[in-house]
N, C-alpha and C positions, 0 to 999 in steps of 0.2 A: 543517321545523324540526329533525327528528331528523338528517337528512343534514347540515344546516348545522353542528349541534353536533358531529357525528362528524368533519367536515372540520376544524373548528377544533382538536379534540382531537388528530387525527393530525398536523396541522401543528405544534402545540405540542410533541408528543412528538418529532418529527423535529428540531425546533430544539434540543432538549436533547441529542440524540444527536450532531448536527453543527452546532454554533453557527456563525453567519456570521462569516467572517474577511475582513479586508482583503486583497485580492489584489494581488500585486506581481510584476513581471517582473525584479526586481533579482537579479543573479547575484553570489554571494559566494564567494570562495575557501574551500575546505574548512577549512584551519587557522583562518581567521577565524571561521567558523561554530562550530567546536568551542570556540574561545575564548569566544564569546558564550554558549555553553551552560555553560561553566565559571563565568561571571560571573552566571548566572541566579539569581534569588532562589528557590532550591529550598526554603528554610524555609517559604515561603508555600504550597507545594504539599503537599496531604495525601498520606500514604502509602497505598498500595493493599495489600489482603491478597494473599498469595501462595498460589496453588493449584498445588502441585508436581506433582500428578497430571496436571492440564491441560497444564502446561508440558512434561512428559515426552511426553505424547501428541502435542503439536504438533511437538516435535523429531523424534519417530518419523515423523510425516507428512512433515516436510521431507525426511528421508532417502529415503523411499519415492518421492516425486514427483521429486526430483532424479535418483534412480537410473532411474526410468521414462523421464524425458526424455532421458537419455543425455548431458546437458551436464556438462562438467567445469569446475567453478568455480575455475579456477586464476588468481588475480589479485584485484584489488580488487573489492569487492562492496557494493552499496547494497541494504538490506532496506527496501523501500517499504511503508508502512502496516504496520509490524512488529507492533504490539500489544505485549503484555507479554513475549512470547517471541520472540527474534530469532535469525536465522541466525548472528548474531555469536557465539552460544554455540558454534557448530560451526566457524566460519571466523574466523581471527584478523584478517585484513585486511578487516574489514567495518564498515560504519556503518549504524545503524538510524535510521529516520525515522518519526515518528508525530505526529499533530496534538494528542494528548492529553498535557499536561504530567505527569500522574500516571503514565502508562505510561512516558514517557521517564525520569522520575525513578527508576522501578523498574529500568529497564535500566542506567542510570548507576550505580546502587547495586551492580549486579552487575559493574561494571567495563567495561561496553560503551560504546563511543562512540555517542552518540545525539543526534539533533537534532529540535527541535520545528518542524514545518512541515506545511502542508496540501498535499494531492495537487495541487490546482489552482494552486498558487503556489510550487512548489519552488524554493529559492534556489540550487541547485547549478549549477555551470558546465557548459557543453557537454562531453559525452564525459569526464566526471569520474571514471567508474568503468568497469572492464572489464565488469562484469555488474550488471544491476539485476534483483532478484527481488521478487515480491510474492505472498504466500500469503493467499488469502481476503480480498482488499481489501474494505472496507465498501461495500455497495451502497445507493444512494439510491433509494427507491421514488418513482414518480410516481403521483399520485392522479388518475384520470380519471373524470369524471362524465358519464354519458349515460343517457337513458331512466330516470332515477330510481335508477340503480345506480352504485356506485363500483367502479372497477377499478384494480388495482395492477399497474404495469409497471415494469421496471428502467430507470433512466436510462442509456441506452446512450451518450448524448453525454458523460456524466461518465466512463464507462468508456473512451471514446475519448481523453479528456483524460489519463487515467491511462497509457494505452499511449503516447500522445504524449510524455508526460514521461519514461517509461522509455526510449523509443528516443532521446530527445534526450540523456539523461545517459549511456547505455551506449555503450561503445566496441565491444563484441563481441556480446553476446547479452542479451536480456531474457526472463525466464521468469515468466509470469503464471499462477498457479494459481487459477482462478475459473470456476465453472460458467457464469455469465452471459457472460464474455468468451470462454470456449472454445466455447460454442455459437453465439455471434454475434460472431466476431472481426473487428476492423478490420484494415486493411493486410494483406490476405491474400497479397500478393506478397512480403511479408517473412517469412512463416511458414516455419519450418524443420521443425517437428514440432507436431502437435496431437493431443490425446486427448480424446474426448467420451464415454467410457464407463469406469467405474471411477475413474480419475484424470481430473480435468478441468483441463487446462493448455494453454497455448500457448507455444511456444518461438520467439521472433523473432530474426532477424538484425538487428543494430542499423542496418545499411544494406545496400544491394545488394552492396557490395564487401567486406562483413565476412568476415574469414578464418575 
C-alpha cells in the first residue's frame, strides 16, 4: 500500500513538472514561429520572480563550458531548453526555446527572441541554425519497481530524442552540457569532444561532413 501511494505521488509530481503535450512533426519557418509568439496571449501568463544572482551564475557557467569545449559560436544559435537565462544574453543572433510559457515570457521581456516548444516536438525546420546548444536540459526519471523497492534511472531514450533534435536542427555543431548525456552519449561517431570530469558536455558534429 505504501509503495502504491509513493508511486502515485511521484507520477503526480512529475506530471506537474512536465505536463503532457500534443506531439507534432510540423515544421514552421522561424519568422512565422516568432510571429506566433508575438501574437501569444502573454497577459494570461503569470510573471516569474527574477533571481539575478542565479542568472549571473548561469551565464558564468555558459562561458566556462563554451571555452572548455573550444567551440566558436560564430553564426545563428538555438538555445534548447533555455530556462529563464538564455545564451541569447551573450549572442545576438540567438533564439531561445523552452516548454514553459512563464520562462519564455521572462526571456521576451528581456528582449530575447524566444519560442514555446517541447523538446520532443520542436517545430524548427531542418538545419535552421548553425549551432544548437543546451545547458542542463531537464531529465525525466523513470521509476522501476522490483523486489519491493523503487529505483530511479534517467530516461536515456528521452535524452536520445533531445540529441536527435539538436542534430536535425544544427548545420555545424551541437553542444550539450549534461551529466547524463556526457556519461552515456548517443551517436558516438559524431562526437568531436567530450568531457566527463569537471565540466560534463558533449560537442557533436551535426553530420559526418560538417566543416
